[in-house]
KOLTI-469966 format. One line per field, with one value per residue (C-alpha): residue number from 1; z, y, x. Coordinates in steps of 0.02 Angstrom, whole numbers. Layout:
BEGIN
num = [NUM, ...]
pz = [Z, ...]
py = [Y, ...]
px = [X, ...]
END
This chain:
BEGIN
num = [1, 2, 3, 4, 5, 6, 7, 8, 9, 10, 11, 12, 13, 14, 15, 16, 17, 18, 19, 20, 21, 22, 23, 24, 25, 26, 27, 28, 29, 30, 31, 32, 33, 34, 35, 36, 37, 38, 39, 40, 41, 42, 43, 44, 45, 46, 47, 48, 49, 50, 51, 52, 53, 54, 55, 56, 57, 58, 59, 60, 61, 62, 63, 64, 65, 66, 67, 68, 69, 70, 71, 72, 73, 74, 75, 76, 77, 78, 79, 80, 81, 82, 83, 84, 85, 86, 87, 88, 89, 90, 91, 92, 93, 94, 95, 96, 97, 98, 99, 100, 101, 102, 103, 104, 105, 106, 107, 108, 109, 110, 111, 112, 113, 114, 115, 116, 117, 118, 119, 120, 121, 122, 123, 124, 125, 126, 127, 128, 129, 130, 131, 132, 133, 134, 135, 136, 137, 138, 139, 140, 141, 142, 143, 144, 145, 146, 147, 148, 149, 150, 151, 152, 153, 154, 155, 156, 157, 158, 159, 160, 161, 162, 163, 164, 165, 166, 167, 168, 169, 170, 171, 172, 173, 174, 175, 176, 177, 178, 179, 180, 181, 182, 183, 184, 185, 186, 187, 188, 189, 190, 191, 192, 193, 194, 195, 196, 197, 198, 199, 200, 201, 202, 203, 204, 205, 206, 207, 208, 209, 210, 211, 212, 213, 214, 215, 216, 217, 218, 219, 220, 221, 222, 223, 224, 225, 226, 227, 228, 229, 230, 231, 232, 233, 234, 235, 236, 237, 238, 239, 240, 241, 242, 243, 244, 245, 246, 247, 248, 249, 250, 251, 252, 253, 254, 255, 256, 257, 258, 259, 260, 261, 262, 263, 264, 265, 266, 267, 268, 269, 270, 271, 272, 273, 274, 275, 276, 277, 278, 279, 280, 281, 282, 283, 284, 285, 286, 287, 288, 289, 290, 291, 292, 293, 294, 295, 296, 297, 298, 299, 300, 301, 302, 303, 304, 305, 306, 307, 308, 309, 310, 311, 312, 313, 314, 315, 316, 317, 318, 319, 320, 321, 322, 323, 324, 325, 326, 327, 328, 329, 330, 331, 332, 333, 334, 335, 336, 337, 338, 339, 340, 341, 342, 343, 344, 345, 346, 347, 348, 349, 350, 351, 352, 353, 354, 355, 356, 357, 358]
pz = [3713, 3786, 3965, 4084, 4266, 4385, 4292, 4347, 4303, 4420, 4371, 4493, 4627, 4520, 4433, 4237, 4234, 4381, 4413, 4253, 4208, 4023, 3907, 3724, 3613, 3458, 3296, 3386, 3359, 3527, 3531, 3673, 3676, 3777, 3782, 3771, 3929, 3977, 3972, 3799, 3753, 3919, 3919, 3745, 3799, 3937, 3819, 3695, 3834, 3806, 3988, 4132, 4249, 4426, 4490, 4410, 4264, 4069, 3991, 3813, 3772, 3956, 3980, 4082, 3972, 4100, 4096, 3916, 3799, 3655, 3532, 3592, 3560, 3398, 3405, 3271, 3317, 3219, 3300, 3248, 3220, 3083, 3103, 2947, 2901, 2810, 2716, 2640, 2497, 2530, 2464, 2588, 2730, 2706, 2673, 2829, 2960, 2837, 2791, 2980, 2992, 2851, 2720, 2546, 2408, 2321, 2478, 2527, 2350, 2346, 2516, 2485, 2330, 2409, 2547, 2435, 2325, 2470, 2540, 2371, 2378, 2224, 2127, 2272, 2304, 2243, 2342, 2516, 2656, 2643, 2465, 2527, 2594, 2785, 2731, 2619, 2756, 2880, 2744, 2733, 2919, 2910, 2767, 2865, 3009, 2889, 2818, 2991, 3019, 3210, 3346, 3423, 3321, 3421, 3326, 3417, 3323, 3160, 3042, 3112, 2981, 2830, 2713, 2745, 2601, 2633, 2820, 2788, 2669, 2800, 2938, 2843, 2779, 2922, 3039, 2911, 2867, 3044, 3087, 2940, 3011, 3178, 3264, 3414, 3351, 3478, 3411, 3510, 3474, 3544, 3425, 3480, 3299, 3248, 3382, 3322, 3141, 3185, 3292, 3384, 3577, 3666, 3821, 3875, 3979, 4090, 4198, 4187, 4229, 4111, 4153, 4049, 3924, 3806, 3635, 3564, 3529, 3702, 3793, 3688, 3722, 3903, 3995, 4173, 4231, 4181, 4150, 4018, 3944, 3922, 3853, 3723, 3666, 3524, 3511, 3701, 3799, 3864, 4044, 4180, 4360, 4411, 4545, 4498, 4583, 4529, 4343, 4311, 4314, 4402, 4403, 4528, 4578, 4394, 4296, 4160, 4068, 4097, 4156, 4006, 4028, 4036, 4189, 4271, 4415, 4479, 4654, 4676, 4718, 4631, 4477, 4323, 4157, 3993, 3808, 3642, 3535, 3400, 3508, 3524, 3375, 3313, 3260, 3337, 3270, 3386, 3504, 3643, 3628, 3751, 3706, 3801, 3775, 3762, 3700, 3555, 3573, 3412, 3259, 3166, 2995, 2930, 2767, 2784, 2970, 3091, 3273, 3374, 3543, 3669, 3839, 3940, 4109, 4129, 4066, 3895, 3776, 3598, 3465, 3309, 3178, 3004, 2872, 2872, 3027, 3046, 3202, 3270, 3441, 3595, 3504, 3605, 3515, 3553, 3555, 3568, 3659, 3618, 3791, 3735, 3732, 3899, 4016, 4210, 4334, 4526, 4632, 4642, 4447, 4421, 4297, 4381, 4241, 4075, 3922, 3832, 3654, 3630]
py = [656, 484, 465, 320, 377, 233, 126, -51, -203, -353, -512, -645, -561, -560, -411, -416, -239, -168, 22, 104, 287, 329, 470, 460, 615, 646, 590, 479, 293, 191, 9, -109, -237, -401, -591, -677, -640, -496, -384, -294, -339, -304, -125, -94, -144, -8, 116, 74, 73, -115, -145, -20, -12, -71, 77, 230, 328, 353, 523, 585, 767, 813, 734, 582, 446, 305, 253, 299, 157, 110, 148, 329, 347, 377, 216, 88, -83, -211, -388, -527, -632, -534, -480, -451, -451, -620, -569, -407, -387, -322, -152, -145, -211, -67, 56, 6, 135, 275, 230, 224, 395, 458, 496, 540, 410, 499, 509, 334, 272, 371, 314, 137, 126, 222, 99, -52, 5, 32, -144, -236, -268, -193, -354, -427, -286, -387, -544, -593, -631, -820, -815, -730, -798, -765, -632, -540, -545, -465, -331, -297, -266, -152, -51, -34, 47, 156, 237, 258, 415, 369, 480, 325, 164, 6, -134, -299, -393, -355, -409, -582, -677, -587, -639, -573, -451, -371, -364, -277, -152, -112, -92, 50, 127, 116, 233, 360, 348, 361, 498, 606, 583, 651, 491, 409, 246, 100, -59, -223, -343, -484, -450, -335, -317, -254, -131, -68, -64, 42, 162, 297, 257, 93, 30, -138, -251, -396, -488, -343, -205, -70, -79, 63, 191, 309, 328, 154, 165, 239, 94, -29, 46, 99, -13, 31, -152, -325, -367, -230, -279, -471, -408, -304, -446, -573, -686, -693, -579, -655, -630, -690, -663, -596, -493, -325, -314, -159, -160, -341, -438, -608, -773, -908, -822, -822, -662, -656, -492, -308, -182, -71, 115, 164, 51, 93, 207, 81, 9, -159, -304, -427, -385, -457, -414, -430, -406, -443, -591, -477, -410, -575, -639, -761, -631, -469, -328, -193, -167, -150, -332, -461, -636, -774, -967, -1064, -1233, -1244, -1337, -1309, -1200, -1128, -1066, -930, -890, -740, -767, -900, -915, -1014, -1082, -1083, -1155, -1020, -1091, -1178, -1029, -1034, -895, -856, -786, -703, -726, -657, -784, -974, -1061, -1242, -1281, -1461, -1477, -1485, -1387, -1259, -1092, -913, -786, -601, -492, -302, -238, -61, -132, -228, -175, -197, -233, -243, -385, -296, -306, -119, -43, 16, 124, 178, 222, 66, 66, -84]
px = [1403, 1361, 1402, 1390, 1400, 1442, 1328, 1314, 1211, 1171, 1086, 1039, 1149, 1306, 1383, 1385, 1441, 1533, 1511, 1575, 1602, 1637, 1609, 1610, 1608, 1512, 1604, 1719, 1755, 1758, 1815, 1771, 1903, 1890, 1873, 1704, 1597, 1698, 1548, 1551, 1371, 1305, 1384, 1311, 1133, 1148, 1206, 1067, 932, 892, 934, 926, 1068, 1041, 1132, 1210, 1140, 1155, 1157, 1153, 1188, 1170, 1006, 968, 902, 923, 741, 704, 655, 770, 629, 635, 820, 906, 1009, 1064, 1138, 1219, 1256, 1374, 1220, 1132, 950, 842, 656, 635, 481, 556, 685, 861, 807, 655, 764, 884, 743, 643, 713, 691, 506, 470, 550, 437, 577, 517, 534, 677, 783, 756, 801, 957, 1016, 973, 1069, 1217, 1232, 1207, 1350, 1462, 1426, 1425, 1242, 1176, 1152, 1046, 922, 776, 810, 752, 871, 847, 916, 1076, 1234, 1279, 1397, 1269, 1143, 1263, 1302, 1112, 1106, 1254, 1178, 1016, 1113, 1208, 1047, 958, 1079, 1075, 1161, 1231, 1284, 1329, 1415, 1439, 1576, 1487, 1614, 1649, 1545, 1623, 1758, 1934, 1945, 1773, 1817, 1969, 1890, 1746, 1868, 1941, 1780, 1656, 1743, 1754, 1576, 1508, 1636, 1560, 1392, 1444, 1379, 1454, 1521, 1545, 1620, 1647, 1780, 1883, 2027, 2170, 2223, 2054, 2061, 2224, 2165, 2010, 2109, 1999, 1987, 1981, 1907, 1979, 1862, 1886, 1759, 1638, 1760, 1829, 2021, 2072, 2010, 2093, 2176, 2190, 2375, 2407, 2313, 2416, 2586, 2556, 2435, 2393, 2406, 2443, 2258, 2244, 2415, 2354, 2188, 2272, 2390, 2361, 2466, 2466, 2581, 2745, 2787, 2894, 2914, 3091, 3183, 3260, 3432, 3523, 3549, 3486, 3325, 3362, 3267, 3306, 3468, 3533, 3559, 3434, 3444, 3499, 3371, 3331, 3348, 3169, 3153, 3319, 3238, 3120, 3157, 3233, 3118, 3002, 2922, 2833, 2911, 2806, 2835, 2744, 2794, 2853, 2991, 3077, 3174, 3299, 3433, 3504, 3405, 3464, 3608, 3474, 3429, 3478, 3518, 3432, 3423, 3258, 3198, 3075, 2907, 2821, 2824, 2673, 2707, 2583, 2668, 2786, 2797, 2817, 2753, 2878, 2825, 2966, 3000, 3111, 3153, 2989, 2890, 2796, 2832, 2783, 2898, 2845, 2984, 2987, 3006, 2983, 3055, 3018, 3126, 3116, 3040, 3159, 3289, 3392, 3401, 3465, 3333, 3343, 3232, 3215, 3230, 3173, 2992, 2990, 2845, 2853, 2716, 2721, 2661, 2486, 2476, 2492, 2617, 2776, 2843, 2793, 2895, 2914, 2869, 2758]
END
């Protein structure tokens, strides 16, 4: 088990990581999700031993490893910006951690070729990194991490430079590979969709703070606060400030929509309601949907889906509609909100009630 116990990191009098306590079990996949500069890389550096926490401690299998150099830990790291030995062939780059560990020639050859086959590198084993594409160089770095058989594998947006097809394949394969090895797998990403595809557990980060940690689907469906909900939303989360008055949510003294059953018990008063773009549509999909009127701003057609940007009473929303919808700007349209999935947050930003199926 890897544990951070109130670990914090200050640089120049400012917190890069606020006091953080996390525990990752062996054989688990753990995603760090947050926007750029939220603290994902800084947190990984504390886990690896590249940086020492200003306060708090890091433990592995019950032992305090806070002051232990990264060279003395069984850690593998892969960055978005690939790092390879330029003078070595792809074969030797992949083999390097096993040669350092003193593995025999037969084992090295078997593991190198196995990793190369998985990552589509077999035709390039005799090339040097400078004769590879960026994606091939990143795959070489990934293969080197695979063969190291590390106890802790840290991957900082490792698939960002790969083509779409290979990225999708590796998203499915990598968690299985490292889970079978019994390693702790920590994967940093800015993409909520990638966290959902990977599964496992997710820690959401914002401004150097871990806002929530738990099973990925649980964090997505039941965020503790509005910051977490916004972090785990792409396209951006839709939200609006209203007042709950009995069985309706009101805005500017006008009835907006009925309060759904899972929020009926909450007290009257000001509240922020939020929902994902795919729970807003152009047609009535369920009896639980509420009809609203909005004005279109722009339509983005992605093929089988359209992102329609809307103005609702001065608030900008995004709707994900199935099919091609090229709606002229400044057109008034009826939209339908599936209220079963509405989330509610108090004036302090904390979730008031759970039970919505995001």
